[in-house]
N, CA, C, O and the ligand as a Tripos MOL2 file, in Angstrom:
@<TRIPOS>MOLECULE
protein
  313   311    79     0     0
PROTEIN
NO_CHARGES

@<TRIPOS>ATOM
      1 N         124.6230  133.6920  147.3380 N.3       1 MET1
      2 CA        123.2000  133.8620  146.9860 C.3       1 MET1
      3 C         122.9030  133.2910  145.6040 C.2       1 MET1
      4 O         121.9070  132.5950  145.4060 O.2       1 MET1
      5 N         123.8000  133.6040  144.6330 N.am      2 GLY2
      6 CA        123.6460  133.0920  143.2720 C.3       2 GLY2
      7 C         123.7170  131.5780  143.2250 C.2       2 GLY2
      8 O         122.9860  130.9340  142.4730 O.2       2 GLY2
      9 N         124.6100  131.0090  144.0400 N.am      3 ARG3
     10 CA        124.7860  129.5610  144.0590 C.3       3 ARG3
     11 C         123.5400  128.8810  144.6290 C.2       3 ARG3
     12 O         123.1330  127.8140  144.1690 O.2       3 ARG3
     13 N         122.9430  129.5220  145.6420 N.am      4 LEU4
     14 CA        121.7460  128.9790  146.2900 C.3       4 LEU4
     15 C         120.5760  128.9460  145.3060 C.2       4 LEU4
     16 O         119.7750  128.0120  145.2810 O.2       4 LEU4
     17 N         120.5130  130.0080  144.4940 N.am      5 LEU5
     18 CA        119.4310  130.1040  143.5070 C.3       5 LEU5
     19 C         119.5530  128.9850  142.4580 C.2       5 LEU5
     20 O         118.5600  128.3710  142.0650 O.2       5 LEU5
     21 N         120.7960  128.7370  142.0160 N.am      6 ILE6
     22 CA        121.0520  127.6680  141.0290 C.3       6 ILE6
     23 C         120.7000  126.3040  141.6340 C.2       6 ILE6
     24 O         120.1230  125.4450  140.9670 O.2       6 ILE6
     25 N         121.0590  126.1220  142.9130 N.am      7 LEU7
     26 CA        120.7540  124.8690  143.6150 C.3       7 LEU7
     27 C         119.2420  124.6620  143.6850 C.2       7 LEU7
     28 O         118.7470  123.5540  143.4770 O.2       7 LEU7
     29 N         118.5160  125.7430  143.9800 N.am      8 LEU8
     30 CA        117.0570  125.6970  144.0700 C.3       8 LEU8
     31 C         116.4470  125.3170  142.7170 C.2       8 LEU8
     32 O         115.5120  124.5200  142.6420 O.2       8 LEU8
     33 N         116.9980  125.9050  141.6540 N.am      9 LEU9
     34 CA        116.5140  125.5970  140.2960 C.3       9 LEU9
     35 C         116.7540  124.1290  139.9440 C.2       9 LEU9
     36 O         115.9080  123.4840  139.3230 O.2       9 LEU9
     37 N         117.9160  123.6090  140.3490 N.am     10 ILE10
     38 CA        118.2440  122.2030  140.0800 C.3      10 ILE10
     39 C         117.2750  121.2760  140.8170 C.2      10 ILE10
     40 O         116.8190  120.2710  140.2720 O.2      10 ILE10
     41 N         116.9720  121.6350  142.0700 N.am     11 VAL11
     42 CA        116.0340  120.8370  142.8800 C.3      11 VAL11
     43 C         114.6410  120.8640  142.2460 C.2      11 VAL11
     44 O         113.9860  119.8280  142.1250 O.2      11 VAL11
     45 N         114.1940  122.0630  141.8410 N.am     12 LEU12
     46 CA        112.8810  122.2020  141.2030 C.3      12 LEU12
     47 C         112.8050  121.4010  139.9000 C.2      12 LEU12
     48 O         111.7890  120.7700  139.6080 O.2      12 LEU12
     49 N         113.8830  121.4330  139.1280 N.am     13 LEU13
     50 CA        113.9590  120.6930  137.8710 C.3      13 LEU13
     51 C         113.8840  119.1870  138.1320 C.2      13 LEU13
     52 O         113.2040  118.4540  137.4140 O.2      13 LEU13
     53 N         114.5910  118.7400  139.1670 N.am     14 ALA14
     54 CA        114.5920  117.3180  139.5300 C.3      14 ALA14
     55 C         113.1930  116.8680  139.9430 C.2      14 ALA14
     56 O         112.7300  115.8090  139.5200 O.2      14 ALA14
     57 N         112.5230  117.6670  140.7630 N.am     15 VAL15
     58 CA        111.1610  117.3560  141.2110 C.3      15 VAL15
     59 C         110.2140  117.2840  140.0190 C.2      15 VAL15
     60 O         109.3810  116.3830  139.9190 O.2      15 VAL15
     61 N         110.3620  118.2580  139.1120 N.am     16 TRP16
     62 CA        109.5080  118.3100  137.9210 C.3      16 TRP16
     63 C         109.7140  117.0780  137.0240 C.2      16 TRP16
     64 O         108.7590  116.5140  136.4900 O.2      16 TRP16
     65 N         110.9780  116.6780  136.8740 N.am     17 LEU17
     66 CA        111.2950  115.5120  136.0420 C.3      17 LEU17
     67 C         110.7320  114.2300  136.6500 C.2      17 LEU17
     68 O         110.2050  113.3750  135.9380 O.2      17 LEU17
     69 N         110.8460  114.1030  137.9760 N.am     18 VAL18
     70 CA        110.3320  112.9090  138.6630 C.3      18 VAL18
     71 C         108.8110  112.8510  138.5410 C.2      18 VAL18
     72 O         108.2430  111.7960  138.2600 O.2      18 VAL18
     73 N         108.1570  113.9930  138.7530 N.am     19 ARG19
     74 CA        106.6930  114.0590  138.6480 C.3      19 ARG19
     75 C         106.2220  113.7030  137.2430 C.2      19 ARG19
     76 O         105.2570  112.9600  137.0660 O.2      19 ARG19
     77 N         106.9200  114.2470  136.2480 N.am     20 ARG20
     78 CA        106.5440  113.9920  134.8600 C.3      20 ARG20
     79 C         106.7010  112.5110  134.5170 C.2      20 ARG20
     80 O         105.8690  111.9280  133.8220 O.2      20 ARG20
     81 N         107.7820  111.9180  135.0180 N.am     21 ALA21
     82 CA        108.0560  110.5010  134.7440 C.3      21 ALA21
     83 C         106.9940  109.6040  135.3910 C.2      21 ALA21
     84 O         106.5170  108.6570  134.7650 O.2      21 ALA21
     85 N         106.6250  109.9020  136.6410 N.am     22 THR22
     86 CA        105.6390  109.0630  137.3370 C.3      22 THR22
     87 C         104.2470  109.2860  136.7680 C.2      22 THR22
     88 O         103.4570  108.3450  136.6790 O.2      22 THR22
     89 N         103.9360  110.5160  136.3810 N.am     23 ARG23
     90 CA        102.6140  110.8190  135.8190 C.3      23 ARG23
     91 C         102.4250  110.0820  134.4870 C.2      23 ARG23
     92 O         101.3390  109.5810  134.1950 O.2      23 ARG23
     93 N         103.4900  110.0240  133.6870 N.am     24 ARG24
     94 CA        103.4050  109.3750  132.3890 C.3      24 ARG24
     95 C         103.2820  107.8580  132.5480 C.2      24 ARG24
     96 O         102.6450  107.1900  131.7330 O.2      24 ARG24
     97 N         103.8980  107.3200  133.6070 N.am     25 ALA25
     98 CA        103.9080  105.8700  133.7990 C.3      25 ALA25
     99 C         102.5810  105.3340  134.3390 C.2      25 ALA25
    100 O         102.1880  104.2200  133.9920 O.2      25 ALA25
    101 N         101.8850  106.1010  135.1780 N.am     26 GLU26
    102 CA        100.7060  105.5410  135.8420 C.3      26 GLU26
    103 C          99.3520  105.6810  135.1230 C.2      26 GLU26
    104 O          98.7430  104.6550  134.8210 O.2      26 GLU26
    105 N          98.8520  106.8850  134.8350 N.am     27 PRO27
    106 CA         97.4570  106.9710  134.3570 C.3      27 PRO27
    107 C          97.1090  106.1680  133.1040 C.2      27 PRO27
    108 O          96.0290  105.5780  133.0790 O.2      27 PRO27
    109 N          97.9510  106.1000  132.0500 N.am     28 PRO28
    110 CA         97.5140  105.3700  130.8490 C.3      28 PRO28
    111 C          97.1830  103.9050  131.1160 C.2      28 PRO28
    112 O          96.3980  103.3030  130.3830 O.2      28 PRO28
    113 N          97.7820  103.3250  132.1680 N.am     29 ARG29
    114 CA         97.5070  101.9170  132.4840 C.3      29 ARG29
    115 C          96.0910  101.7470  133.0480 C.2      29 ARG29
    116 O          95.4380  100.7370  132.7860 O.2      29 ARG29
    117 N          95.6130  102.7400  133.8290 N.am     30 GLU30
    118 CA         94.3180  102.6080  134.5060 C.3      30 GLU30
    119 C          93.1510  103.1910  133.7120 C.2      30 GLU30
    120 O          92.1010  102.5600  133.5970 O.2      30 GLU30
    121 N          93.3300  104.3870  133.1680 N.am     31 ALA31
    122 CA         92.2300  105.1120  132.5140 C.3      31 ALA31
    123 C          91.4870  104.3260  131.4260 C.2      31 ALA31
    124 O          90.2590  104.2610  131.4840 O.2      31 ALA31
    125 N          92.1660  103.7240  130.4360 N.am     32 PRO32
    126 CA         91.3910  103.0420  129.3860 C.3      32 PRO32
    127 C          90.6010  101.8550  129.9130 C.2      32 PRO32
    128 O          89.4910  101.6070  129.4430 O.2      32 PRO32
    129 N          91.1390  101.1150  130.8750 N.am     33 ALA33
    130 CA         90.4490   99.9510  131.4380 C.3      33 ALA33
    131 C          89.1890  100.3810  132.1720 C.2      33 ALA33
    132 O          88.1430   99.7450  132.0440 O.2      33 ALA33
    133 N          89.2880  101.4720  132.9500 N.am     34 ALA34
    134 CA         88.1420  101.9720  133.7050 C.3      34 ALA34
    135 C          87.0590  102.4720  132.7570 C.2      34 ALA34
    136 O          85.8720  102.2630  133.0030 O.2      34 ALA34
    137 N          87.4620  103.1280  131.6790 N.am     35 ARG35
    138 CA         86.5090  103.6790  130.7310 C.3      35 ARG35
    139 C          85.7490  102.5610  130.0150 C.2      35 ARG35
    140 O          84.5320  102.6530  129.8560 O.2      35 ARG35
    141 N          86.4450  101.5110  129.5820 N.am     36 THR36
    142 CA         85.7870  100.4380  128.8430 C.3      36 THR36
    143 C          84.8790   99.6090  129.7380 C.2      36 THR36
    144 O          83.8460   99.1220  129.2770 O.2      36 THR36
    145 N          85.2420   99.4320  131.0230 N.am     37 SER37
    146 CA         84.4160   98.6140  131.9090 C.3      37 SER37
    147 C          83.1440   99.3510  132.3220 C.2      37 SER37
    148 O          82.1360   98.7200  132.6380 O.2      37 SER37
    149 N          83.1870  100.6950  132.3200 N.am     38 GLU38
    150 CA         82.0060  101.4740  132.7050 C.3      38 GLU38
    151 C          81.0630  101.7140  131.5270 C.2      38 GLU38
    152 O          79.8850  102.0140  131.7260 O.2      38 GLU38
    153 N          81.5670  101.5860  130.3240 N.am     39 GLU39
    154 CA         80.7650  101.8580  129.1430 C.3      39 GLU39
    155 C          79.6500  100.8280  129.0110 C.2      39 GLU39
    156 O          79.8830   99.6270  129.1460 O.2      39 GLU39
    157 N          78.4380  101.3070  128.7460 N.am     40 LEU40
    158 CA         77.2950  100.4080  128.5940 C.3      40 LEU40
    159 C          77.0700  100.0850  127.1260 C.2      40 LEU40
    160 O          77.1450  100.9560  126.2590 O.2      40 LEU40
    161 N          76.7960   98.8260  126.8720 N.am     41 VAL41
    162 CA         76.5200   98.3740  125.5050 C.3      41 VAL41
    163 C          75.1670   97.6530  125.5050 C.2      41 VAL41
    164 O          74.6820   97.2210  126.5510 O.2      41 VAL41
    165 N          74.5700   97.5300  124.3200 N.am     42 ARG42
    166 CA         73.2430   96.9330  124.2200 C.3      42 ARG42
    167 C          73.3220   95.5750  123.5160 C.2      42 ARG42
    168 O          73.9650   95.4320  122.4760 O.2      42 ARG42
    169 N          72.6630   94.5990  124.1000 N.am     43 CYS43
    170 CA         72.5850   93.2710  123.5020 C.3      43 CYS43
    171 C          71.7090   93.3590  122.2530 C.2      43 CYS43
    172 O          70.6030   93.8970  122.3020 O.2      43 CYS43
    173 N          72.2140   92.8220  121.1160 N.am     44 VAL44
    174 CA         71.4440   92.9070  119.8680 C.3      44 VAL44
    175 C          70.2760   91.9120  119.8610 C.2      44 VAL44
    176 O          69.4010   92.0000  119.0000 O.2      44 VAL44
    177 N          70.2540   90.9670  120.8130 N.am     45 GLN45
    178 CA         69.1760   89.9840  120.8800 C.3      45 GLN45
    179 C          67.9800   90.5260  121.6710 C.2      45 GLN45
    180 O          66.8630   90.5970  121.1580 O.2      45 GLN45
    181 N          68.2340   90.9090  122.9330 N.am     46 CYS46
    182 CA         67.1380   91.2970  123.8210 C.3      46 CYS46
    183 C          67.1270   92.8010  124.1270 C.2      46 CYS46
    184 O          66.1610   93.3020  124.7010 O.2      46 CYS46
    185 N          68.1820   93.5210  123.7520 N.am     47 GLY47
    186 CA         68.2240   94.9660  123.9410 C.3      47 GLY47
    187 C          68.5830   95.4140  125.3410 C.2      47 GLY47
    188 O          68.4420   96.5940  125.6600 O.2      47 GLY47
    189 N          69.0420   94.5060  126.1860 N.am     48 VAL48
    190 CA         69.4120   94.8660  127.5600 C.3      48 VAL48
    191 C          70.7430   95.6170  127.5690 C.2      48 VAL48
    192 O          71.6320   95.3250  126.7690 O.2      48 VAL48
    193 N          70.8760   96.5880  128.4820 N.am     49 LEU49
    194 CA         72.1370   97.3260  128.6280 C.3      49 LEU49
    195 C          73.0090   96.6380  129.6700 C.2      49 LEU49
    196 O          72.5270   96.2420  130.7310 O.2      49 LEU49
    197 N          74.3000   96.4980  129.3580 N.am     50 LEU50
    198 CA         75.2280   95.8740  130.3050 C.3      50 LEU50
    199 C          76.6190   96.4590  130.1120 C.2      50 LEU50
    200 O          76.9280   96.9720  129.0360 O.2      50 LEU50
    201 N          77.4780   96.3890  131.1570 N.am     51 PRO51
    202 CA         78.8410   96.9160  130.9980 C.3      51 PRO51
    203 C          79.5940   96.1340  129.9280 C.2      51 PRO51
    204 O          79.4240   94.9240  129.7780 O.2      51 PRO51
    205 N          80.4340   96.8610  129.1870 N.am     52 ARG52
    206 CA         81.2000   96.2460  128.1020 C.3      52 ARG52
    207 C          82.0310   95.0540  128.5950 C.2      52 ARG52
    208 O          82.2180   94.0750  127.8720 O.2      52 ARG52
    209 N          82.5230   95.1520  129.8240 N.am     53 ALA53
    210 CA         83.3670   94.0950  130.3810 C.3      53 ALA53
    211 C          82.6050   92.7730  130.5010 C.2      53 ALA53
    212 O          83.2130   91.7030  130.4500 O.2      53 ALA53
    213 N          81.2590   92.8400  130.6610 N.am     54 GLU54
    214 CA         80.4560   91.6280  130.8280 C.3      54 GLU54
    215 C          79.8300   91.1510  129.5260 C.2      54 GLU54
    216 O          79.2200   90.0820  129.4760 O.2      54 GLU54
    217 N          79.9830   91.9510  128.4670 N.am     55 ALA55
    218 CA         79.3400   91.6150  127.2000 C.3      55 ALA55
    219 C          80.1350   90.5770  126.4230 C.2      55 ALA55
    220 O          81.3490   90.4530  126.5900 O.2      55 ALA55
    221 N          79.4320   89.8310  125.5680 N.am     56 ARG56
    222 CA         80.0720   88.8740  124.6650 C.3      56 ARG56
    223 C          80.0440   89.4540  123.2560 C.2      56 ARG56
    224 O          79.0280   89.9920  122.8170 O.2      56 ARG56
    225 N          81.1590   89.3390  122.5580 N.am     57 MET57
    226 CA         81.2330   89.8200  121.1870 C.3      57 MET57
    227 C          81.2260   88.6180  120.2560 C.2      57 MET57
    228 O          81.9670   87.6570  120.4630 O.2      57 MET57
    229 N          80.3750   88.6800  119.2170 N.am     58 ALA58
    230 CA         80.3430   87.6160  118.2150 C.3      58 ALA58
    231 C          79.9560   88.2240  116.8820 C.2      58 ALA58
    232 O          78.9300   88.8950  116.7790 O.2      58 ALA58
    233 N          80.7720   87.9950  115.8540 N.am     59 ALA59
    234 CA         80.5320   88.4890  114.4920 C.3      59 ALA59
    235 C          80.2360   89.9890  114.4610 C.2      59 ALA59
    236 O          79.3700   90.4420  113.7130 O.2      59 ALA59
    237 N          80.9640   90.7570  115.2830 N.am     60 GLY60
    238 CA         80.8190   92.2140  115.2970 C.3      60 GLY60
    239 C          79.5990   92.7140  116.0440 C.2      60 GLY60
    240 O          79.3570   93.9200  116.0760 O.2      60 GLY60
    241 N          78.8150   91.8140  116.6530 N.am     61 ALA61
    242 CA         77.6340   92.1990  117.4130 C.3      61 ALA61
    243 C          77.8750   91.9460  118.9000 C.2      61 ALA61
    244 O          78.7290   91.1430  119.2760 O.2      61 ALA61
    245 N          77.1090   92.6440  119.7390 N.am     62 ILE62
    246 CA         77.2680   92.5250  121.1910 C.3      62 ILE62
    247 C          76.0760   91.7880  121.7820 C.2      62 ILE62
    248 O          74.9250   92.0780  121.4550 O.2      62 ILE62
    249 N          76.3660   90.8270  122.6580 N.am     63 TYR63
    250 CA         75.3230   90.0370  123.3130 C.3      63 TYR63
    251 C          75.5210   90.0640  124.8110 C.2      63 TYR63
    252 O          76.6250   90.3210  125.2920 O.2      63 TYR63
    253 N          74.4270   89.7930  125.5750 N.am     64 CYS64
    254 CA         74.5090   89.8080  127.0300 C.3      64 CYS64
    255 C          74.9430   88.4650  127.5880 C.2      64 CYS64
    256 O          75.4760   88.4050  128.6960 O.2      64 CYS64
    257 N          74.7240   87.3800  126.8430 N.am     65 SER65
    258 CA         75.0330   86.0500  127.3680 C.3      65 SER65
    259 C          75.3660   85.0890  126.2310 C.2      65 SER65
    260 O          75.1140   85.3790  125.0610 O.2      65 SER65
    261 N          75.9400   83.9350  126.5930 N.am     66 GLU66
    262 CA         76.2640   82.8930  125.6130 C.3      66 GLU66
    263 C          74.9910   82.4110  124.9190 C.2      66 GLU66
    264 O          75.0040   82.0910  123.7300 O.2      66 GLU66
    265 N          73.8890   82.3610  125.6780 N.am     67 GLU67
    266 CA         72.5820   81.9630  125.1510 C.3      67 GLU67
    267 C          72.2030   82.8460  123.9560 C.2      67 GLU67
    268 O          71.7890   82.3340  122.9160 O.2      67 GLU67
    269 N          72.3430   84.1580  124.1010 N.am     68 HIS68
    270 CA         71.9510   85.0780  123.0390 C.3      68 HIS68
    271 C          72.9590   85.0950  121.8950 C.2      68 HIS68
    272 O          72.6020   85.4450  120.7700 O.2      68 HIS68
    273 N          74.2230   84.7210  122.1630 N.am     69 VAL69
    274 CA         75.2100   84.5670  121.0820 C.3      69 VAL69
    275 C          74.7260   83.4430  120.1650 C.2      69 VAL69
    276 O          74.8180   83.5520  118.9430 O.2      69 VAL69
    277 N          74.2070   82.3550  120.7640 N.am     70 ARG70
    278 CA         73.7130   81.2120  119.9810 C.3      70 ARG70
    279 C          72.4700   81.6090  119.1850 C.2      70 ARG70
    280 O          72.3170   81.1950  118.0360 O.2      70 ARG70
    281 N          71.5800   82.4060  119.7830 N.am     71 LEU71
    282 CA         70.3410   82.8230  119.1100 C.3      71 LEU71
    283 C          70.6270   83.7930  117.9590 C.2      71 LEU71
    284 O          69.9140   83.7990  116.9560 O.2      71 LEU71
    285 N          71.6820   84.6200  118.1110 N.am     72 GLY72
    286 CA         72.0290   85.5830  117.0680 C.3      72 GLY72
    287 C          71.2190   86.8530  117.2080 C.2      72 GLY72
    288 O          70.4190   86.9800  118.1350 O.2      72 GLY72
    289 N          71.4210   87.8230  116.2730 N.am     73 PRO73
    290 CA         70.7040   89.1010  116.3670 C.3      73 PRO73
    291 C          69.1870   88.9050  116.2850 C.2      73 PRO73
    292 O          68.6930   88.0080  115.6030 O.2      73 PRO73
    293 N          68.4730   89.7660  116.9960 N.am     74 SER74
    294 CA         66.9980   89.7000  117.0170 C.3      74 SER74
    295 C          66.4160   89.9380  115.6320 C.2      74 SER74
    296 O          66.8540   90.8310  114.9060 O.2      74 SER74
    297 N          65.4210   89.1280  115.2730 N.am     75 LYS75
    298 CA         64.7410   89.2810  113.9590 C.3      75 LYS75
    299 C          63.7110   90.4120  114.0330 C.2      75 LYS75
    300 O          63.3360   91.0090  113.0240 O.2      75 LYS75
    301 N          63.2680   90.6830  115.2640 N.am     76 ASP76
    302 CA         62.2630   91.7070  115.5300 C.3      76 ASP76
    303 C          62.7950   93.1050  115.2200 C.2      76 ASP76
    304 O          63.6830   93.5620  115.9400 O.2      76 ASP76
    305 N          62.3130   93.8110  114.2020 N.am     77 PRO77
    306 CA         62.8390   95.1470  113.8800 C.3      77 PRO77
    307 C          62.3180   96.2060  114.8650 C.2      77 PRO77
    308 O          61.1130   96.3520  115.0670 O.2      77 PRO77
    309 N          63.2800   96.9500  115.4810 N.am     78 ARG78
    310 CA         62.8830   97.9480  116.4860 C.3      78 ARG78
    311 C          63.3420   99.3230  116.0580 C.2      78 ARG78
    312 O          63.1060  100.3010  116.7670 O.2      78 ARG78
    313 ZN         70.5340   89.4680  125.4480 Zn       79 ZN79
@<TRIPOS>BOND
     1     1     2 1
     2     2     3 1
     3     3     4 2
     4     3     5 am
     5     5     6 1
     6     6     7 1
     7     7     8 2
     8     7     9 am
     9     9    10 1
    10    10    11 1
    11    11    12 2
    12    11    13 am
    13    13    14 1
    14    14    15 1
    15    15    16 2
    16    15    17 am
    17    17    18 1
    18    18    19 1
    19    19    20 2
    20    19    21 am
    21    21    22 1
    22    22    23 1
    23    23    24 2
    24    23    25 am
    25    25    26 1
    26    26    27 1
    27    27    28 2
    28    27    29 am
    29    29    30 1
    30    30    31 1
    31    31    32 2
    32    31    33 am
    33    33    34 1
    34    34    35 1
    35    35    36 2
    36    35    37 am
    37    37    38 1
    38    38    39 1
    39    39    40 2
    40    39    41 am
    41    41    42 1
    42    42    43 1
    43    43    44 2
    44    43    45 am
    45    45    46 1
    46    46    47 1
    47    47    48 2
    48    47    49 am
    49    49    50 1
    50    50    51 1
    51    51    52 2
    52    51    53 am
    53    53    54 1
    54    54    55 1
    55    55    56 2
    56    55    57 am
    57    57    58 1
    58    58    59 1
    59    59    60 2
    60    59    61 am
    61    61    62 1
    62    62    63 1
    63    63    64 2
    64    63    65 am
    65    65    66 1
    66    66    67 1
    67    67    68 2
    68    67    69 am
    69    69    70 1
    70    70    71 1
    71    71    72 2
    72    71    73 am
    73    73    74 1
    74    74    75 1
    75    75    76 2
    76    75    77 am
    77    77    78 1
    78    78    79 1
    79    79    80 2
    80    79    81 am
    81    81    82 1
    82    82    83 1
    83    83    84 2
    84    83    85 am
    85    85    86 1
    86    86    87 1
    87    87    88 2
    88    87    89 am
    89    89    90 1
    90    90    91 1
    91    91    92 2
    92    91    93 am
    93    93    94 1
    94    94    95 1
    95    95    96 2
    96    95    97 am
    97    97    98 1
    98    98    99 1
    99    99   100 2
   100    99   101 am
   101   101   102 1
   102   102   103 1
   103   103   104 2
   104   103   105 am
   105   105   106 1
   106   106   107 1
   107   107   108 2
   108   107   109 am
   109   109   110 1
   110   110   111 1
   111   111   112 2
   112   111   113 am
   113   113   114 1
   114   114   115 1
   115   115   116 2
   116   115   117 am
   117   117   118 1
   118   118   119 1
   119   119   120 2
   120   119   121 am
   121   121   122 1
   122   122   123 1
   123   123   124 2
   124   123   125 am
   125   125   126 1
   126   126   127 1
   127   127   128 2
   128   127   129 am
   129   129   130 1
   130   130   131 1
   131   131   132 2
   132   131   133 am
   133   133   134 1
   134   134   135 1
   135   135   136 2
   136   135   137 am
   137   137   138 1
   138   138   139 1
   139   139   140 2
   140   139   141 am
   141   141   142 1
   142   142   143 1
   143   143   144 2
   144   143   145 am
   145   145   146 1
   146   146   147 1
   147   147   148 2
   148   147   149 am
   149   149   150 1
   150   150   151 1
   151   151   152 2
   152   151   153 am
   153   153   154 1
   154   154   155 1
   155   155   156 2
   156   155   157 am
   157   157   158 1
   158   158   159 1
   159   159   160 2
   160   159   161 am
   161   161   162 1
   162   162   163 1
   163   163   164 2
   164   163   165 am
   165   165   166 1
   166   166   167 1
   167   167   168 2
   168   167   169 am
   169   169   170 1
   170   170   171 1
   171   171   172 2
   172   171   173 am
   173   173   174 1
   174   174   175 1
   175   175   176 2
   176   175   177 am
   177   177   178 1
   178   178   179 1
   179   179   180 2
   180   179   181 am
   181   181   182 1
   182   182   183 1
   183   183   184 2
   184   183   185 am
   185   185   186 1
   186   186   187 1
   187   187   188 2
   188   187   189 am
   189   189   190 1
   190   190   191 1
   191   191   192 2
   192   191   193 am
   193   193   194 1
   194   194   195 1
   195   195   196 2
   196   195   197 am
   197   197   198 1
   198   198   199 1
   199   199   200 2
   200   199   201 am
   201   201   202 1
   202   202   203 1
   203   203   204 2
   204   203   205 am
   205   205   206 1
   206   206   207 1
   207   207   208 2
   208   207   209 am
   209   209   210 1
   210   210   211 1
   211   211   212 2
   212   211   213 am
   213   213   214 1
   214   214   215 1
   215   215   216 2
   216   215   217 am
   217   217   218 1
   218   218   219 1
   219   219   220 2
   220   219   221 am
   221   221   222 1
   222   222   223 1
   223   223   224 2
   224   223   225 am
   225   225   226 1
   226   226   227 1
   227   227   228 2
   228   227   229 am
   229   229   230 1
   230   230   231 1
   231   231   232 2
   232   231   233 am
   233   233   234 1
   234   234   235 1
   235   235   236 2
   236   235   237 am
   237   237   238 1
   238   238   239 1
   239   239   240 2
   240   239   241 am
   241   241   242 1
   242   242   243 1
   243   243   244 2
   244   243   245 am
   245   245   246 1
   246   246   247 1
   247   247   248 2
   248   247   249 am
   249   249   250 1
   250   250   251 1
   251   251   252 2
   252   251   253 am
   253   253   254 1
   254   254   255 1
   255   255   256 2
   256   255   257 am
   257   257   258 1
   258   258   259 1
   259   259   260 2
   260   259   261 am
   261   261   262 1
   262   262   263 1
   263   263   264 2
   264   263   265 am
   265   265   266 1
   266   266   267 1
   267   267   268 2
   268   267   269 am
   269   269   270 1
   270   270   271 1
   271   271   272 2
   272   271   273 am
   273   273   274 1
   274   274   275 1
   275   275   276 2
   276   275   277 am
   277   277   278 1
   278   278   279 1
   279   279   280 2
   280   279   281 am
   281   281   282 1
   282   282   283 1
   283   283   284 2
   284   283   285 am
   285   285   286 1
   286   286   287 1
   287   287   288 2
   288   287   289 am
   289   289   290 1
   290   290   291 1
   291   291   292 2
   292   291   293 am
   293   293   294 1
   294   294   295 1
   295   295   296 2
   296   295   297 am
   297   297   298 1
   298   298   299 1
   299   299   300 2
   300   299   301 am
   301   301   302 1
   302   302   303 1
   303   303   304 2
   304   303   305 am
   305   305   306 1
   306   306   307 1
   307   307   308 2
   308   307   309 am
   309   309   310 1
   310   310   311 1
   311   311   312 2
@<TRIPOS>SUBSTRUCTURE
     1 MET1         2 RESIDUE 1 A MET
     2 GLY2         6 RESIDUE 1 A GLY
     3 ARG3        10 RESIDUE 1 A ARG
     4 LEU4        14 RESIDUE 1 A LEU
     5 LEU5        18 RESIDUE 1 A LEU
     6 ILE6        22 RESIDUE 1 A ILE
     7 LEU7        26 RESIDUE 1 A LEU
     8 LEU8        30 RESIDUE 1 A LEU
     9 LEU9        34 RESIDUE 1 A LEU
    10 ILE10       38 RESIDUE 1 A ILE
    11 VAL11       42 RESIDUE 1 A VAL
    12 LEU12       46 RESIDUE 1 A LEU
    13 LEU13       50 RESIDUE 1 A LEU
    14 ALA14       54 RESIDUE 1 A ALA
    15 VAL15       58 RESIDUE 1 A VAL
    16 TRP16       62 RESIDUE 1 A TRP
    17 LEU17       66 RESIDUE 1 A LEU
    18 VAL18       70 RESIDUE 1 A VAL
    19 ARG19       74 RESIDUE 1 A ARG
    20 ARG20       78 RESIDUE 1 A ARG
    21 ALA21       82 RESIDUE 1 A ALA
    22 THR22       86 RESIDUE 1 A THR
    23 ARG23       90 RESIDUE 1 A ARG
    24 ARG24       94 RESIDUE 1 A ARG
    25 ALA25       98 RESIDUE 1 A ALA
    26 GLU26      102 RESIDUE 1 A GLU
    27 PRO27      106 RESIDUE 1 A PRO
    28 PRO28      110 RESIDUE 1 A PRO
    29 ARG29      114 RESIDUE 1 A ARG
    30 GLU30      118 RESIDUE 1 A GLU
    31 ALA31      122 RESIDUE 1 A ALA
    32 PRO32      126 RESIDUE 1 A PRO
    33 ALA33      130 RESIDUE 1 A ALA
    34 ALA34      134 RESIDUE 1 A ALA
    35 ARG35      138 RESIDUE 1 A ARG
    36 THR36      142 RESIDUE 1 A THR
    37 SER37      146 RESIDUE 1 A SER
    38 GLU38      150 RESIDUE 1 A GLU
    39 GLU39      154 RESIDUE 1 A GLU
    40 LEU40      158 RESIDUE 1 A LEU
    41 VAL41      162 RESIDUE 1 A VAL
    42 ARG42      166 RESIDUE 1 A ARG
    43 CYS43      170 RESIDUE 1 A CYS
    44 VAL44      174 RESIDUE 1 A VAL
    45 GLN45      178 RESIDUE 1 A GLN
    46 CYS46      182 RESIDUE 1 A CYS
    47 GLY47      186 RESIDUE 1 A GLY
    48 VAL48      190 RESIDUE 1 A VAL
    49 LEU49      194 RESIDUE 1 A LEU
    50 LEU50      198 RESIDUE 1 A LEU
    51 PRO51      202 RESIDUE 1 A PRO
    52 ARG52      206 RESIDUE 1 A ARG
    53 ALA53      210 RESIDUE 1 A ALA
    54 GLU54      214 RESIDUE 1 A GLU
    55 ALA55      218 RESIDUE 1 A ALA
    56 ARG56      222 RESIDUE 1 A ARG
    57 MET57      226 RESIDUE 1 A MET
    58 ALA58      230 RESIDUE 1 A ALA
    59 ALA59      234 RESIDUE 1 A ALA
    60 GLY60      238 RESIDUE 1 A GLY
    61 ALA61      242 RESIDUE 1 A ALA
    62 ILE62      246 RESIDUE 1 A ILE
    63 TYR63      250 RESIDUE 1 A TYR
    64 CYS64      254 RESIDUE 1 A CYS
    65 SER65      258 RESIDUE 1 A SER
    66 GLU66      262 RESIDUE 1 A GLU
    67 GLU67      266 RESIDUE 1 A GLU
    68 HIS68      270 RESIDUE 1 A HIS
    69 VAL69      274 RESIDUE 1 A VAL
    70 ARG70      278 RESIDUE 1 A ARG
    71 LEU71      282 RESIDUE 1 A LEU
    72 GLY72      286 RESIDUE 1 A GLY
    73 PRO73      290 RESIDUE 1 A PRO
    74 SER74      294 RESIDUE 1 A SER
    75 LYS75      298 RESIDUE 1 A LYS
    76 ASP76      302 RESIDUE 1 A ASP
    77 PRO77      306 RESIDUE 1 A PRO
    78 ARG78      310 RESIDUE 1 A ARG
    79 ZN79       313 GROUP 0 **** ****
């Protein structure tokens, strides 16, 4: 009976170690990418909202298109 209990504990420990190893390996790869692609950012030229993945970054500002990167930040104060 005692031996069976030790065997059960070893099996539980093995399962726990495998789960911990796989859990640590998978989510960090997916979570940050999903979060950044869903995040909405605003174009400093026209003020349109778009996903970060589709935005263009130039000189620390966010733009919706190459056209607005060329135009630069809007002069119109809002
Ligand atoms: Zn724009």
